[in-house]
Phi, psi and omega in degrees: 000301184269133174253190179297129183298134175272339180240146180223152179288148174298152176304135180085350184288316175246090191287331180184193183295332176291339179269019180221165177240159177260122179244134175271114179246116182048038176091355179249142179284127176236129176270130175215166182284137173280355181268355179244172177285161177302317178302316178299316180299320180294314178298321179291332178278356180091008179264101185258324179274105184255344178206174175241136185288132177295338179253107178093349179056029177281152174293139182235148180226159174310141187231293188278336181056028178221010177088013185261318192270343179063021179281343185262024184294132177222167172266122182242118179052040177084003178254115182281166174064041176263133185280113183294334182285343179255006184247136173271130179296140181241143175305126179087000177300142176248120186241132174237126175291151181270103188281344182194155176263100184306327180286340184256337185234136169297147185303319181294339180267349183300128177254152185246141182269000000 
């Protein structure tokens, strides 16, 4: 799931374990700063593909980081289509990446990242 992180926190931003929260991402615990957005925390953890495009089934990642592009859609605590760039991570939050668009793809054609 996670690869080498392309994004890193600035020095002093994440001082230690007390400065982070535990978020369950696709069943794995990910520690991230509560001072940044959920999308930033996912990117810093090396999780770049958060959903699959309904057109072409390509992997998509957070892009604009300000709520305009809708590329960072994830399922948060059972609620689909939440913009990760506009959400602050909370301790115990459950995040599931959106692997397919059920309304656009038949189940047998859904591809997983």
